[in-house]
C-alpha positions as CSV (number, residue, x, y, z in Angstrom):
1,M,72.2,98.0,143.0
2,K,75.8,98.4,143.9
3,P,76.9,101.7,144.9
4,M,79.0,103.3,141.8
5,N,82.5,103.6,142.6
6,T,83.4,106.7,140.3
7,P,81.5,109.9,141.4
8,L,79.5,111.7,139.2
9,P,81.6,114.7,138.3
10,E,79.8,118.4,139.4
11,D,77.1,119.4,136.6
12,Y,78.9,122.1,134.7
13,Y,75.7,122.2,132.4
14,E,73.1,122.7,135.3
15,Y,75.4,125.4,136.7
16,L,75.2,127.7,133.8
17,Q,71.7,126.0,132.8
18,V,72.8,124.9,129.6
19,S,72.4,121.9,127.7
20,P,75.1,119.8,127.2
21,N,74.5,120.4,123.6
22,A,74.8,123.9,124.2
23,D,77.2,125.4,121.6
24,Q,80.3,128.0,122.6
25,E,78.2,131.1,122.0
26,T,75.5,130.2,124.3
27,I,77.6,129.3,126.8
28,E,79.8,132.4,126.7
29,R,75.9,134.2,126.6
30,I,74.6,132.6,129.5
31,Y,77.9,132.7,131.6
32,R,78.0,136.4,131.1
33,L,74.3,137.0,132.1
34,L,74.5,135.1,135.0
35,A,77.8,136.0,136.3
36,K,76.6,140.0,136.3
37,K,73.3,138.5,138.5
38,F,75.8,136.6,141.1
39,H,78.7,138.9,141.0
40,P,79.4,140.1,144.3
41,D,79.6,143.6,143.5
42,N,76.2,143.4,142.6
43,S,74.6,144.8,145.4
44,D,71.1,143.5,144.9
45,T,71.4,139.8,143.6
46,G,75.6,139.4,144.1
47,N,76.2,135.9,145.6
48,I,80.0,135.1,146.0
49,D,79.5,131.3,146.1
50,K,77.4,130.8,143.1
51,F,79.5,133.3,141.2
52,N,82.4,131.1,142.0
53,I,80.9,127.8,140.9
54,L,79.3,129.4,137.7
55,T,83.1,130.6,136.8
56,K,84.4,127.0,137.7
57,A,82.1,125.9,135.4
58,Y,82.6,128.2,132.7
59,Q,86.4,127.9,132.7
60,T,85.9,124.3,132.2
61,L,83.1,124.2,129.5
62,A,84.9,127.3,127.8
63,D,88.3,125.6,126.5
64,S,87.6,122.8,124.0
65,E,90.1,120.4,125.5
66,K,89.0,120.7,129.2
67,R,85.2,120.4,127.8
68,A,86.0,117.5,126.1
69,A,87.4,115.3,129.0
70,Y,84.9,116.3,131.2
71,D,82.2,115.0,128.8
72,V,83.4,111.7,128.7
73,Q,83.4,111.4,132.5
74,Y,79.8,113.4,132.6
75,E,78.3,110.7,129.9
76,K,80.0,107.9,131.4
77,A,78.6,108.5,134.6
78,R,75.5,110.0,134.0
79,N,74.8,106.5,131.5
80,R,75.3,104.2,134.4
81,E,72.8,106.3,136.6
82,F,70.2,106.3,134.1
83,K,70.4,102.6,133.4
84,A,70.2,102.0,137.4
85,F,67.2,104.2,137.4
86,S,65.7,102.4,134.5
87,E,66.1,99.1,135.8
88,M,64.1,99.3,138.9
89,A,61.2,99.9,136.8
90,A,58.0,99.2,139.0
91,F,54.9,100.5,137.2
92,E,53.9,101.2,133.7
93,G,53.6,104.8,132.6
94,A,53.6,107.9,134.3
95,G,50.8,106.9,136.6
96,T,49.4,109.0,139.2
97,D,50.4,112.2,141.2
98,G,51.3,110.1,143.8
99,Q,53.7,107.6,141.7
100,I,55.2,110.6,140.0
101,R,56.1,112.0,143.5
102,K,57.5,108.9,144.0
103,A,59.7,108.7,140.9
104,I,61.4,111.7,141.6
105,L,62.1,111.0,145.0
106,S,63.3,107.7,143.8
107,L,65.7,110.0,141.6
108,L,66.7,112.0,144.2
109,Y,67.4,109.0,146.3
110,I,69.8,107.3,143.8
111,R,72.0,110.2,143.3
112,R,72.0,110.8,147.1
113,R,73.1,107.3,147.8
114,D,75.4,106.6,145.3
115,T,76.9,110.4,144.8
116,P,76.5,112.0,148.3
117,E,79.4,114.1,147.1
118,T,77.2,115.5,144.1
119,P,73.4,114.8,145.5
120,G,71.8,117.3,143.5
121,V,69.4,116.7,140.3
122,G,68.7,119.8,138.6
123,N,65.2,120.7,136.6
124,W,66.9,119.7,133.0
125,E,68.1,116.7,134.1
126,M,64.8,116.0,136.0
127,E,62.6,116.8,133.3
128,K,64.9,114.4,130.8
129,V,64.9,111.6,133.2
130,V,61.2,111.4,134.7
131,G,59.9,112.5,131.3
132,L,57.3,114.9,132.5
133,P,57.3,118.7,131.5
134,E,58.3,121.0,134.0
135,K,55.3,122.5,134.7
136,I,53.7,118.8,136.0
137,I,57.2,118.8,137.9
138,A,56.7,122.2,139.5
139,F,53.5,121.1,141.3
140,H,55.5,118.0,142.3
141,I,58.5,119.6,143.8
142,W,56.4,122.5,145.4
143,Y,54.7,119.4,147.4
144,L,57.6,117.7,148.0
145,K,59.6,120.5,149.2
146,E,56.8,121.7,151.8
147,K,56.2,118.0,153.1
148,K,60.3,118.7,153.4
149,W,61.4,115.4,151.8
150,I,63.4,117.5,149.6
151,S,65.4,120.7,149.5
152,M,66.9,123.2,147.1
153,I,70.8,122.8,146.9
154,D,73.2,125.9,146.3
155,T,73.7,124.9,142.7
156,G,69.9,125.7,142.0
157,G,69.1,121.7,142.0
158,Y,67.3,119.7,143.9
159,A,68.2,117.0,147.1
160,I,66.5,114.4,148.7
161,T,66.7,115.1,152.5
162,A,66.7,112.6,155.8
163,A,63.0,112.8,156.0
164,G,62.5,112.3,152.0
165,V,65.0,109.0,152.8
166,D,62.8,107.9,155.4
167,E,59.9,107.9,153.1
168,I,60.9,106.4,150.1
169,E,62.7,103.7,152.1
170,E,59.5,103.1,153.6
171,D,57.4,102.9,150.7
172,G,59.6,101.6,148.6
173,I,61.2,102.9,145.5
174,V,58.9,103.1,142.9
175,L,60.0,103.9,138.9
176,G,59.1,103.2,135.7
177,K,61.0,102.8,132.6
178,D,58.4,104.2,130.6
179,L,59.2,107.6,132.3
180,L,62.4,108.1,130.7
181,L,62.8,110.2,127.7
182,D,59.5,109.7,126.5
183,D,58.0,112.5,123.6
184,A,56.7,114.8,126.4
185,S,60.0,115.0,128.3
186,V,60.9,117.8,125.4
187,T,58.0,120.7,126.3
188,D,58.2,124.0,127.5
189,P,60.1,123.7,131.0
190,R,59.4,127.5,131.8
191,S,56.0,129.3,132.1
192,M,54.9,131.4,129.0
193,I,55.6,135.0,129.8
194,E,57.0,137.8,127.9
195,E,60.5,138.8,129.7
196,E,62.7,135.4,128.5
197,T,65.4,135.2,131.3
198,P,68.9,133.5,130.4
199,G,68.0,130.3,131.8
200,R,64.6,130.1,129.8
201,V,66.3,130.8,126.5
202,S,68.4,128.2,127.3
203,D,66.0,125.6,128.3
204,Y,64.4,126.5,124.6
205,E,67.5,125.6,122.7
206,N,67.9,122.5,124.6
207,A,64.3,121.5,123.6
208,I,65.4,122.6,119.7
209,A,68.6,120.6,120.2
210,S,66.4,117.6,121.4
211,L,63.8,118.1,118.9
212,K,66.5,118.0,116.1
213,A,67.9,114.8,117.3
214,K,64.2,113.2,116.7
215,V,63.5,114.2,113.3
216,A,67.5,113.2,112.5
217,L,66.2,109.8,113.3
218,N,62.6,110.0,111.9
219,P,62.5,113.1,109.1
220,D,58.4,112.4,109.2
221,N,57.9,112.9,112.9
222,I,55.7,115.8,112.9
223,A,55.3,116.8,116.2
224,A,58.8,117.3,116.6
225,W,58.5,119.8,113.7
226,V,55.9,121.3,115.5
227,G,58.0,122.0,118.5
228,I,60.9,123.3,116.4
229,T,58.5,125.5,114.9
230,Y,57.3,126.8,118.2
231,Y,60.4,127.1,120.1
232,N,62.3,128.9,117.4
233,N,59.3,131.3,117.5
234,K,59.7,131.8,121.1
235,L,63.1,132.6,120.5
236,G,62.1,135.4,117.7
237,R,64.4,133.1,115.1
238,E,61.6,133.2,112.4
239,E,63.6,132.3,109.4
240,A,64.5,128.7,111.3
241,A,60.6,128.7,112.4
242,L,59.0,129.3,109.1
243,A,61.6,126.4,107.8
244,A,60.4,124.1,110.4
245,A,56.5,125.0,109.6
246,R,57.2,124.6,105.8
247,K,58.5,121.7,106.5
248,I,55.3,120.3,108.0
249,L,53.3,121.1,105.3
250,Q,55.6,119.0,103.0
251,L,54.9,115.8,105.4
252,K,51.2,116.9,105.6
253,P,49.9,119.2,103.2
254,T,46.3,119.5,105.0
255,F,48.0,120.0,108.4
256,S,46.1,123.1,109.7
257,A,46.6,125.9,112.4
258,E,44.0,123.9,114.9
259,D,46.1,120.8,114.4
260,F,49.2,122.7,115.3
261,E,47.6,124.1,118.4
262,K,46.6,120.5,119.6
263,V,50.0,119.0,119.2
264,L,51.2,121.6,121.3
265,S,48.6,120.9,123.7
266,L,48.9,117.5,124.0
267,K,52.7,116.9,123.2
268,F,54.5,119.8,124.7
269,R,51.4,121.3,127.2
270,V,51.8,124.6,126.3
271,D,49.5,127.5,124.6
272,G,50.4,128.5,121.5
273,M,48.2,130.8,120.0
274,K,50.8,133.5,119.6
275,N,52.0,131.5,116.4
276,A,48.9,132.4,114.1
277,A,50.7,135.0,112.3
278,L,53.6,132.8,111.8
279,L,51.4,129.8,110.3
280,Q,49.8,131.8,108.5
281,K,52.9,133.4,106.8
282,A,54.2,129.5,106.3
283,G,51.0,128.7,104.8
284,I,49.4,126.8,107.7
285,Y,45.7,128.2,108.3
């Protein structure tokens, strides 16, 4: 593959931990929370470099004209990269743990080689491209960091190291088109704890946006409706969660709470036991 002539733009969405589909209200809210955390006046978590990066991203995404111009270049660059990534398929399916790690290394290798000025890949983008949930990717990220094949960069994403380049070049790039945008790619991207951080809230909203896109294409996609129910419930949006749950019953009147839990476990790899009260309210037992 020939190197891309047009560099990838800085990933302002990853800097702010929001989806490219995030609305202005979400961008404003997340920026204020993160800016407060990293403001240099904050003696505990202040970080001037991260604060400046966040502000730079916000100034573009908060301006509708600047954001529109940025999105054009952002999408073009990402589409080229995703196409190049999928064309290098060497095996079918998600494969073994070793193959998953090779896929992650390969993604980071391509980014570093073709756009060295922006070598990082964030969690959300990695989940989207590799097609596996954060709960699975986290283990492999830990392993790759311990081997010193990847490292975290200032923006919060990951980049391949020189040792990682040597490893992947020796072993060969191993990617699979079936890893791209699989149904399992929209999952709970953070562990389920009661205190929701700004990043986690944003990830839930990202997941909802992706699942809504799925049901827009296929309104009978029960698994997607289960996900929409679950994430809205996690965000405390009871009415939206109930509406999605009732849609499930319309599609399949015999759908049970046990079925709901099975879908969450198999498709989203999360524990959904705390949905019982909502499901009963929607008529799912």
